[in-house]
N, C-alpha and C positions, 0 to 999 in steps of 0.2 A: 416775578416781573419778567426775569429774563426769556423763560421758558416759553411763556408766555407771548414775547413780544416776537419769538419765532413764525409765530403763524398770524400774529396782528401787527408785525410791524412795530411803527413810531408811537401807536395810539398807548399801551399801556405807559410807555416811559413818560410819554408827554403827561400823562394822568398823574399818575405818582408825582412826577416832577409839581406839579400846581398842588397838590395834595399836601407834599411835604415843603414846600417853600420854607416857610417861618414853624414849621415844629423840629424836625427831624433831620441835624447838619445832614448826617450819614446817609442817611436815606435820599437827601436830596441832592447829594453829590455824588451817588452811584447812579441816579437815573439823571441826571443832567449827563454825565458820559455818556449813558447807553443813549440818552436821546442824542448827544452830538454822533455818537456810532451810527446811528439809523438816520440821520441828518444827512451826511457824508456817504451814505453806500445807496442812498435812495436814488440819487441820479445815475449809478450804475444799473439801475434796477430800468428806467426809462430809456436808459442809451441801450440796453441790452433788447431792446423792442426793433430794433434798426441791424440787429445782429443775427446771425443764426441760432437756433433753439440752445444750442450746445454753453453759449455764453453766460445766458441767463442762468441756468443748472449750475455753471463755474460762480457765478456771484453770491448764489444762494448757497448753495457748498461753503463757500467760502465764510460769508456771515455766520453760520450753522458753528462753523469749528470756532471760531473768535469767541461767540457767543458761549459755546462749552465750554472753551478754557475760562473763558470770566466766570463762569457759573462754580467751575470745579477750583479756583483761587477760593473763590468766597466761602464757599463750604468747609474749604480748612485755613480759613481765616487770615488770609493773604492779600499785599496789594494785588493789585492790578490795575492795566491800563487798557483802553482801548485806541487800535491805529484809528484816532479820527482828528477831522479839522473843527477846535472849541467855537462854534458857532454862539454858545451861549455860554457866557462867561462864569466864573463861580464867583459867588457873592460874596467872599472871604473879604 
């Protein structure tokens, strides 16, 4: 999901969040965190339209680094978190 979300943005975490809403809490929490992260970074992409092109690439590079870090943490089964505003609260 995280690798695909680099290309498609908020769509994969949103789909996964709704599919795993009541089935698997680990995947639900992971997709909730990813969705919050994408919803946090999305306004920066909108704002970048009014700045030079390098600003958009800087936002994209930061997003890529953060997602790659989360993917590596998941691969080694270690805890991770995104720097995100919690738009969607945990259902616990």
